[in-house]
N, C-alpha and C positions, 0 to 999 in steps of 0.2 A: 631447428623444428619451433625453438621460443619466439626466435625472431618473425615465423612466418604467422604464429600466433598472434605476434603483439601487432601486427601488420593486419591482419583480419577482424581482429578483436578493435582495431581503432577504427576499422573502417566502417563496421558494421554500428559502433559502439556511436558514432557519427548519424548514422540516418539513424539510428536511434533517438540521439538527443534532436534532431529535427522537427521526427513527429510526435515525440513529445512535448517539443515546444511549440510548435504549431496546435498540437492539443488543447495545453492550455493559454493561449491564446485566443484562442475560438470560444472557448468554455468564460474564461474570466470576462471575455465581452459581452458574450451571452447573457449572463446571469446577472449582469449590469442593466442589460436591456429588459429580459425578463426575470423579475426577483420573484422568488418564492416566499422569503421572509425577510421580515426590513431590516436591512445592512446596518450594524451600529457606525459608529465613528472610529473606524479601525485600524487609523495609521500605526499605533503603539502597536496593534495586532500585527501586521502586517509585518510591523518593524522583527518580533521576534520568528515568525513563521521564517521570516527572509534569513534571520541571521540562523535559525537552525539550517535551513538549506544550504545555506553557504558555505557552512562546516563541513557538511557532508560531498558536497562537490567539491573540495580542495583536499579532505581527506579520503575521496574515495578511490583514488589511485596508486595510493599508497596503502587501502586496507581491505578493499571489496574486488579492487582489478586481480590483487595477487592469490585470493583464494578464487578466484574466473579459473584463472590459469591455471593454478594446483589441478582444480577438478578436472580442466581439460586435457590436462597432460598425464593424469590417473587415473581412466576411466576403467574398469575391475576386465571387460573384452568391446569387442568392435562388430557392429551392428553388420549384418547383408547388407548392402546395396537397394534390395530388392526393401527392408522393411522401414525405408524415409518415408515413402507415402502416409503409409499408414499410422509411422512410427510419430510425424508432425501431431496428428491429431492427437494421440495415446499420450506424448508427452505435456501435452497443454492440460487436458484435463487431470492427470497426474501430477503437475504440477501445482494445479490451481487447487486441487484437492490439500497436497502437502502444504501449500499457504494454509489453506484455511487451518489446520492442524497447528501450524506454527501460532496462527493469528491468536489461535484459542488458549495456545498455551503461555504467550504472553500474559494473558489474564489469570491464565490459573496457577504460574510458577513467581513467585514472590518477588527472586529475583530478577526475572524479564520483565513481571508487572512494574517495577521499579525506572528502567527505561522506559518502558510502553507510555507510561503514563503521562509523561513527557508532551504525547501527541494529544492525549486526550482532555490534559489541560484547556486547551481551547474552548473558549465561550460561542465561539459564534463557527460555520461552518459554511467556506468555500474552496474554491479552486484551488487557494493558498494553503488551504491544511490539508492537502494530497503529499504537501513536500515538508511540513514538519513532522518530523523524526527526529530521534536523538541520534546520535552518532553511534552508540553503544547495541542501538536496537538495530541498527542496518547493519551491523557487523557479525552482532548473534544469528539473523536472517540469514544473511549470507551464508554465513558457516553452518546451518544447518542445511539451507539449498543444497549443499555440499551432497547431501547422503544420498537423495534422488538420483544425483546427476551422477555421480560414480557408480552406483549400484546396477542404474537400469544405462548406464552408457550414451546420455541425453546428449547429442550434440549441439559443437557452442552454438552455431546458429539458432540453433530450437530454443536452447536459453535464453538467446538474446530476444527474440521473438516474443515468448510467453512474456521477457520481463518489458516490453513495449507496449504488447498488451494490458501487463499490471498496472502500468504506471498512467497511461488515458483511461483504466477502468476507474485507478483513484481517484485521477482532477474527476472524471462525470460523477461518481458517484458521492463525492463530498463537496460537491458545485451548489451552488443555490440557484442554480437553475429551476425556474417553473416548466415543468412538463404537462401537457395535456392528461388531465387523470386516466382516462382509460387506453392513452396510448402507455401511460406510464406503468400501468394496470397489467398489460399485456407483454410488455417486454420483461416486467420484472417476473416473469415465470423462469426466464431463462437467464437474466443477467443482475445483476446487481445495480438497483436505481437508488438515486439520492434519497426518497422514504423509506429505502428501508436503511440504507447505512445511518442516515440521519439518528433515528432510533438508536442504533449503537452507539449514539455517542450523548445520548440522553443524559441527564445528569442524576440518572436513578439507578444505582447499580445492578439490580435485575435485567435492566434495558443494556447496560454496560458489556453487562456479560452475556450478551446474546448477536445472533447475527453479525457472525464471523464470516461471512463468505467474502472473497474478491472481487473474482470475474464472474464466474457462477453461481447462480442465488439455488441450485439445488442442494447443496450441500448442507444449510442449515434447517431444511427441510428434511433431510434425510438422515443427519446425525439430531434432529428435534430441537436444533438449539435457536429456532427461529422466536423474536419475538410476536406476541399476538398486539402488543401496541401503534395504533395509529398515528404518525406523526403529524402533527400540528406546526404549523406558521411559527407558535408563539411558546412550545417546548423550551425546556431549560436544557443548553447544551454545556457540558463539562463532566467533571468529576463530583460526584454527589458531596455537597459538604465543602470543598475545598476549590479555592479562586484560584486563576490563571494567576502565573510568576513571571517578575522580568527574565530578561532574556540569560543573565546568568546567573541566575538563581535554578531555570530549568535546566544549564548546562551542568551544575552540580547536584542537582537534587536526587539522581540517581545513588549519588554518595554520601547523601546526608541522611542523616536515622529518623531524622525526625519530618521528612516529607515525606 
């Protein structure tokens, strides 16, 4: 059983990596052709973001994958096959709602925020910001996601499909891509766009604690966490009154009381 899971997880995980990599490559190129905000000299920034991403990539098989394997093999019940079609849509909605709640918790629970603020220290947003997460936060989020997976018996394929959509959505709404205003306003009714998420990274605490949605934008409207701030190309990005840090400081910052 575990061997079958490993083979299936490797196969679909490879597809997920290809899709996410393609999405990143396309948007990374597009945001440099049609930039919304002027890009700084960001070689050091890209090194920090890439370093955090590399740590997660290396550690995920040892941290995240075993959690997913545990959840897939410890579902509380088995769904009837007739529920599969409707179940996929249901699972995507529920997992996205859960992700909204977890994201909000990362801002409200001090221990979680110590890890999540590493993501917010970034002083500019582009596609690389979508991969700038502390390993501790990734582990916390993966562990918390087991709750709906186990309770609702979410199939592994649905989980991986959701994770693929989530990664692509994160690359998109962190991107510095300039979209036609009317088009962005139109699609923002359904999905999170760069203008929505950039406000979440505004270096003003009231805005940082808003706009938590990941894929579908309705959650912030439904739970009244949508900011009224309108994104400006020159708005300051980051954490209010705190500057970004070198890579090693970012790795250690959740463990340092002064951070």
